[in-house]
MMTF fields as JSON, N, C-alpha, C and O atoms, coordinates in Angstrom:
{
  "mmtfVersion": "1.0.0",
  "mmtfProducer": "UNKNOWN",
  "numBonds": 207,
  "numAtoms": 208,
  "numGroups": 52,
  "numChains": 1,
  "numModels": 1,
  "chainsPerModel": [1],
  "groupsPerChain": [52],
  "chainIdList": ["A"],
  "bondAtomList": [4, 2, 8, 6, 12, 10, 16, 14, 20, 18, 24, 22, 28, 26, 32, 30, 36, 34, 40, 38, 44, 42, 48, 46, 52, 50, 56, 54, 60, 58, 64, 62, 68, 66, 72, 70, 76, 74, 80, 78, 84, 82, 88, 86, 92, 90, 96, 94, 100, 98, 104, 102, 108, 106, 112, 110, 116, 114, 120, 118, 124, 122, 128, 126, 132, 130, 136, 134, 140, 138, 144, 142, 148, 146, 152, 150, 156, 154, 160, 158, 164, 162, 168, 166, 172, 170, 176, 174, 180, 178, 184, 182, 188, 186, 192, 190, 196, 194, 200, 198, 204, 202],
  "bondOrderList": [1, 1, 1, 1, 1, 1, 1, 1, 1, 1, 1, 1, 1, 1, 1, 1, 1, 1, 1, 1, 1, 1, 1, 1, 1, 1, 1, 1, 1, 1, 1, 1, 1, 1, 1, 1, 1, 1, 1, 1, 1, 1, 1, 1, 1, 1, 1, 1, 1, 1, 1],
  "groupList": [{"groupName": "UNK", "atomNameList": ["N", "CA", "C", "O"], "elementList": ["N", "C", "C", "O"], "formalChargeList": [0, 0, 0, 0], "bondAtomList": [1, 0, 2, 1, 3, 2], "bondOrderList": [1, 1, 2], "singleLetterCode": "X", "chemCompType": "L-PEPTIDE LINKING"}],
  "groupTypeList": [0, 0, 0, 0, 0, 0, 0, 0, 0, 0, 0, 0, 0, 0, 0, 0, 0, 0, 0, 0, 0, 0, 0, 0, 0, 0, 0, 0, 0, 0, 0, 0, 0, 0, 0, 0, 0, 0, 0, 0, 0, 0, 0, 0, 0, 0, 0, 0, 0, 0, 0, 0],
  "groupIdList": [1, 2, 3, 4, 5, 6, 7, 8, 9, 10, 11, 12, 13, 14, 15, 16, 17, 18, 19, 20, 21, 22, 23, 24, 25, 26, 27, 28, 29, 30, 31, 32, 33, 34, 35, 36, 37, 38, 39, 40, 41, 42, 43, 44, 45, 46, 47, 48, 49, 50, 51, 52],
  "secStructList": [7, 2, 2, 2, 2, 2, 2, 2, 2, 2, 2, 2, 2, 2, 2, 2, 2, 0, 0, 0, 0, 0, 0, 2, 2, 2, 2, 2, 6, 6, 1, 7, 7, 7, 7, 5, 6, 6, 5, 1, 7, 1, 1, 1, 6, 6, 1, 7, 7, 1, 7, 7],
  "xCoordList": [-18.336, -17.444, -17.261, -17.429, -16.937, -17.064, -18.719, -18.885, -19.587, -20.956, -20.43, -20.264, -20.309, -19.351, -18.715, -18.947, -18.094, -16.795, -17.194, -16.844, -18.327, -19.02, -20.228, -20.322, -21.027, -21.674, -20.843, -21.327, -20.072, -18.8, -18.778, -19.705, -17.869, -17.671, -18.572, -18.273, -20.084, -20.605, -21.402, -21.925, -21.348, -21.688, -20.697, -21.003, -19.559, -18.919, -18.641, -17.909, -18.979, -19.046, -20.34, -20.228, -21.508, -22.944, -22.519, -22.736, -21.813, -21.991, -20.694, -20.694, -19.969, -19.141, -19.791, -19.915, -20.322, -21.596, -22.238, -21.961, -23.335, -23.895, -23.406, -24.07, -21.967, -21.263, -20.913, -20.907, -20.556, -20.357, -21.138, -21.061, -22.192, -23.666, -24.438, -24.927, -24.4, -26.084, -25.396, -25.559, -24.942, -24.468, -23.427, -23.689, -22.301, -21.591, -22.02, -21.832, -23.091, -23.926, -24.862, -25.03, -25.394, -26.555, -25.857, -26.443, -24.647, -23.812, -22.689, -22.196, -22.587, -21.836, -22.345, -21.685, -23.61, -24.371, -24.911, -25.455, -24.905, -24.808, -23.86, -23.916, -22.324, -21.243, -21.518, -22.354, -20.691, -20.614, -19.104, -18.064, -19.289, -18.214, -17.713, -18.407, -16.831, -15.997, -15.81, -15.115, -16.218, -15.349, -14.452, -14.468, -13.484, -12.37, -12.373, -13.089, -10.921, -11.394, -10.716, -11.182, -9.827, -9.098, -9.67, -9.01, -11.138, -11.491, -11.651, -12.803, -11.054, -11.447, -9.421, -8.902, -8.801, -7.353, -6.74, -5.984, -6.54, -6.353, -7.149, -8.305, -6.897, -7.003, -7.349, -7.624, -7.279, -7.206, -8.869, -8.949, -9.711, -10.822, -11.822, -11.512, -12.434, -13.158, -13.012, -14.057, -11.863, -11.135, -10.443, -9.935, -9.862, -8.576, -7.246, -6.838, -6.899, -5.509, -3.98, -3.079, -3.821, -2.962, -1.761, -0.622, -2.193, -1.044, -1.189, -0.798, -1.748, -1.519, -1.261, -1.079],
  "yCoordList": [23.666, 22.886, 21.839, 20.994, 21.306, 20.074, 19.193, 18.01, 19.943, 19.324, 18.773, 17.591, 19.502, 19.282, 17.898, 16.939, 18.194, 16.71, 15.045, 13.96, 15.615, 14.186, 14.122, 12.98, 14.961, 14.605, 13.842, 12.83, 14.221, 13.674, 12.774, 12.107, 11.793, 10.91, 9.453, 8.259, 10.385, 9.476, 8.896, 7.79, 9.9, 9.665, 8.362, 7.25, 8.825, 7.571, 6.702, 5.868, 6.531, 5.108, 4.302, 3.163, 5.025, 4.76, 4.07, 2.86, 4.807, 4.726, 3.172, 2.424, 2.948, 1.63, 0.773, -0.159, 0.723, -0.873, -0.788, -1.777, 0.159, -0.337, -0.844, -1.486, -0.228, -0.916, -2.34, -3.314, -2.656, -4.175, -4.948, -5.966, -4.574, -5.336, -5.892, -6.994, -4.303, -4.52, -4.297, -4.97, -3.611, -3.052, -4.456, -5.031, -4.882, -6.228, -7.368, -8.102, -7.428, -8.848, -9.41, -10.549, -7.86, -7.757, -8.405, -9.165, -7.887, -7.626, -9.291, -9.774, -9.738, -10.423, -11.622, -12.523, -11.752, -12.812, -12.796, -13.861, -12.257, -12.199, -12.282, -12.66, -11.859, -12.651, -14.093, -14.751, -14.552, -15.817, -16.587, -15.983, -17.685, -18.291, -19.554, -20.455, -19.377, -20.391, -21.862, -21.599, -22.652, -24.23, -24.745, -24.689, -25.387, -25.818, -27.123, -27.814, -27.328, -29.541, -29.728, -30.684, -29.002, -29.542, -28.7, -28.431, -28.373, -27.715, -26.031, -25.668, -25.464, -23.556, -23.359, -22.274, -24.589, -24.389, -23.901, -23.212, -23.851, -23.1, -22.481, -22.901, -21.47, -20.954, -21.004, -20.03, -22.724, -22.551, -23.251, -24.279, -22.765, -23.069, -24.593, -25.524, -24.5, -25.735, -26.74, -27.294, -27.119, -28.103, -28.559, -27.703, -29.566, -30.48, -29.957, -30.57, -28.882, -28.523, -29.432, -29.52, -29.948, -30.603, -29.722, -29.818, -28.633, -27.682, -27.584, -26.664, -28.553, -28.973, -30.201, -30.674],
  "zCoordList": [26.269, 25.534, 25.993, 25.114, 27.135, 27.576, 27.4, 27.696, 26.961, 26.872, 25.202, 24.9, 24.628, 23.264, 22.868, 22.133, 23.472, 23.65, 23.963, 23.497, 25.244, 25.672, 24.436, 23.985, 23.895, 22.961, 21.537, 21.029, 21.214, 20.16, 20.672, 20.213, 22.018, 22.098, 22.472, 22.466, 22.863, 22.735, 21.574, 21.439, 20.819, 18.999, 18.715, 18.284, 19.06, 18.268, 18.886, 18.352, 19.96, 20.937, 20.24, 19.785, 20.231, 19.602, 18.444, 18.371, 17.319, 16.048, 16.115, 15.138, 16.993, 16.822, 17.151, 16.356, 18.145, 18.876, 17.877, 17.198, 17.107, 16.292, 14.487, 13.673, 14.349, 12.787, 13.556, 12.803, 15.255, 15.372, 15.305, 14.617, 16.115, 16.398, 15.483, 15.235, 14.841, 13.566, 11.92, 10.903, 12.06, 10.516, 10.002, 8.946, 10.842, 10.364, 10.001, 9.031, 11.642, 11.43, 9.858, 9.421, 9.242, 8.835, 7.181, 6.41, 7.033, 5.7, 5.64, 4.621, 6.824, 6.551, 6.33, 5.811, 6.716, 6.148, 4.691, 4.398, 4.117, 2.377, 1.771, 0.601, 2.551, 1.676, 1.449, 2.069, 0.447, -0.101, 0.542, 0.805, 0.652, 1.38, 0.273, -0.198, 0.139, -0.833, 0.67, 1.651, 0.603, 1.304, 0.205, -1.025, 1.337, 0.777, 1.209, 1.932, 0.275, 0.287, 1.973, 2.592, 2.591, 3.821, 5.222, 6.225, 4.947, 6.129, 5.724, 5.486, 5.676, 5.068, 5.774, 6.038, 5.886, 6.093, 5.616, 6.301, 3.91, 2.973, 2.042, 2.075, 1.068, 0.206, -1.265, -1.966, -1.769, -2.844, -3.229, -3.901, -2.873, -3.406, -3.028, -2.285, -3.425, -3.521, -4.554, -4.892, -5.169, -5.741, -5.312, -4.588, -5.167, -5.017, -6.218, -7.205, -5.781, -7.034, -6.507, -7.34, -5.372, -5.634, -5.063, -5.522, -3.758, -3.53, -2.104, -1.385, -1.8, 0.055, 0.19, 1.312]
}
């Protein structure tokens, strides 16, 4: 019974590490980022809308 719990815990840990260090960096680079006027401090987009 303890072996099963250890294998489940190990699998969860490996899955977490793969997601954090392999999966997310691969798909983070494919996301398109929108630059803003004031150095990305607001969410208004890339045109000066006068909201800040």
